[in-house]
C-alpha positions as CSV (number, residue, x, y, z in Angstrom):
1,M,-77.8,-33.0,-67.0
2,T,-77.7,-35.2,-70.1
3,H,-80.7,-36.6,-71.9
4,Q,-80.8,-39.6,-74.2
5,N,-82.9,-39.2,-77.3
6,P,-85.8,-41.7,-77.5
7,Q,-85.8,-44.1,-80.4
8,S,-87.2,-42.5,-83.5
9,D,-90.2,-44.9,-83.9
10,A,-91.3,-45.6,-80.4
11,G,-94.3,-47.6,-81.5
12,A,-92.4,-50.2,-83.6
13,P,-92.0,-53.6,-82.0
14,E,-88.5,-54.7,-81.3
15,H,-87.6,-58.2,-80.5
16,L,-84.3,-57.7,-78.7
17,L,-84.7,-60.7,-76.4
18,D,-85.2,-63.3,-79.1
19,G,-83.1,-66.3,-78.2
20,T,-83.7,-65.9,-74.4
21,S,-84.8,-68.6,-72.1
22,L,-85.1,-68.1,-68.3
23,D,-86.7,-69.0,-65.1
24,F,-87.5,-66.5,-62.4
25,R,-88.9,-66.8,-59.0
26,Y,-90.9,-64.4,-56.8
27,P,-90.4,-64.2,-53.0
28,S,-94.1,-65.2,-52.7
29,G,-93.2,-68.6,-54.1
30,G,-94.4,-68.2,-57.7
31,A,-92.0,-69.1,-60.5
32,I,-92.2,-68.8,-64.2
33,H,-90.3,-70.4,-67.1
34,M,-90.2,-68.2,-70.2
35,E,-88.9,-68.7,-73.8
36,I,-88.6,-65.8,-76.2
37,S,-88.0,-66.2,-79.9
38,E,-89.0,-64.9,-83.3
39,G,-90.8,-61.9,-81.8
40,K,-93.0,-64.1,-79.6
41,L,-92.8,-65.4,-76.0
42,A,-94.2,-68.4,-74.2
43,Y,-94.4,-68.8,-70.4
44,E,-95.5,-71.4,-67.9
45,W,-96.0,-70.9,-64.1
46,I,-93.8,-73.7,-62.7
47,A,-94.5,-73.1,-59.0
48,G,-97.0,-71.2,-56.8
49,P,-100.7,-70.8,-56.9
50,S,-100.8,-70.4,-60.7
51,K,-98.7,-73.5,-61.4
52,G,-99.6,-75.1,-64.7
53,S,-101.0,-71.9,-66.2
54,K,-99.3,-71.1,-69.5
55,A,-99.5,-69.2,-72.8
56,M,-97.6,-69.5,-76.1
57,G,-97.1,-67.4,-79.2
58,I,-97.6,-64.0,-77.6
59,P,-96.2,-61.1,-79.6
60,Y,-93.9,-58.9,-77.4
61,R,-92.2,-55.6,-77.7
62,S,-88.9,-54.6,-76.0
63,R,-86.4,-51.7,-75.6
64,K,-82.9,-51.7,-74.3
65,F,-82.4,-48.8,-71.9
66,G,-79.1,-49.5,-70.3
67,D,-76.3,-52.0,-70.0
68,A,-78.0,-55.4,-69.8
69,L,-81.4,-53.6,-69.0
70,Y,-84.5,-54.3,-71.1
71,I,-88.1,-53.4,-70.8
72,V,-90.6,-55.8,-72.3
73,N,-94.4,-55.7,-72.6
74,W,-97.2,-57.7,-74.1
75,H,-101.0,-57.8,-74.1
76,E,-103.1,-60.9,-73.7
77,K,-106.5,-59.7,-74.8
78,D,-108.1,-63.1,-74.3
79,K,-107.5,-63.1,-70.5
80,P,-107.3,-59.9,-70.4
81,D,-103.8,-59.1,-69.1
82,F,-101.3,-56.3,-69.9
83,V,-97.8,-57.1,-68.6
84,T,-94.6,-55.1,-68.4
85,L,-91.3,-56.7,-67.3
86,I,-87.9,-55.1,-66.7
87,F,-85.0,-57.5,-67.1
88,D,-81.8,-56.6,-65.3
89,F,-79.4,-59.3,-66.6
90,R,-76.4,-57.8,-64.8
91,N,-78.1,-58.3,-61.3
92,H,-80.3,-61.2,-62.3
93,V,-83.5,-59.4,-61.3
94,V,-86.9,-59.2,-63.0
95,Y,-89.3,-56.4,-62.1
96,S,-92.9,-56.9,-63.1
97,S,-96.0,-54.8,-63.3
98,A,-99.2,-56.2,-64.7
99,L,-102.9,-55.4,-64.8
100,R,-104.4,-58.8,-64.7
101,R,-107.9,-59.7,-65.7
102,Y,-108.7,-56.0,-66.2
103,Q,-112.3,-54.8,-66.4
104,T,-113.5,-58.1,-64.8
105,D,-114.5,-58.9,-61.3
106,K,-111.1,-60.7,-60.9
107,E,-109.1,-57.6,-61.8
108,E,-105.8,-57.4,-59.9
109,I,-102.5,-55.4,-60.0
110,H,-99.3,-57.4,-59.9
111,F,-96.2,-55.4,-58.8
112,Q,-93.2,-57.5,-57.8
113,A,-89.6,-58.3,-58.2
114,G,-88.1,-61.7,-58.8
115,I,-84.8,-63.4,-59.1
116,M,-83.6,-64.8,-62.4
117,Q,-82.5,-68.4,-62.5
118,H,-81.2,-70.6,-65.4
119,V,-80.7,-67.8,-67.9
120,T,-79.7,-68.6,-71.5
121,R,-79.2,-65.8,-74.1
122,K,-78.2,-66.4,-77.7
123,K,-76.6,-63.2,-79.0
124,T,-78.3,-61.5,-81.9
125,G,-77.4,-58.4,-83.9
126,N,-79.9,-56.4,-81.7
127,Q,-78.5,-57.2,-78.3
């Protein structure tokens, strides 16, 4: 059994997906457009019950953990939401896990997979 060593500074933010733009759609009908650049992301729900909901300028963290596999997370304290996405660019799949509206009467757990559409990635030195 082989083990990979974790990165030395696991708490440091990495912005490995800067220059990425994509849309992804969940089987439930919801769809999101996302833009990632300069260590921040912006998203807008473009279909489904949350259509029109959006956020901009959210600092994100990411790690590459395989060939074309990235994990990304961010915290929106004002909502409050904590979101983790896994991007599988080889298979065009997004896996999401989120604790939405935590510690409120609207708290919900989001745990879905979606299909990537319209992916654009500008190569950076970190990818």
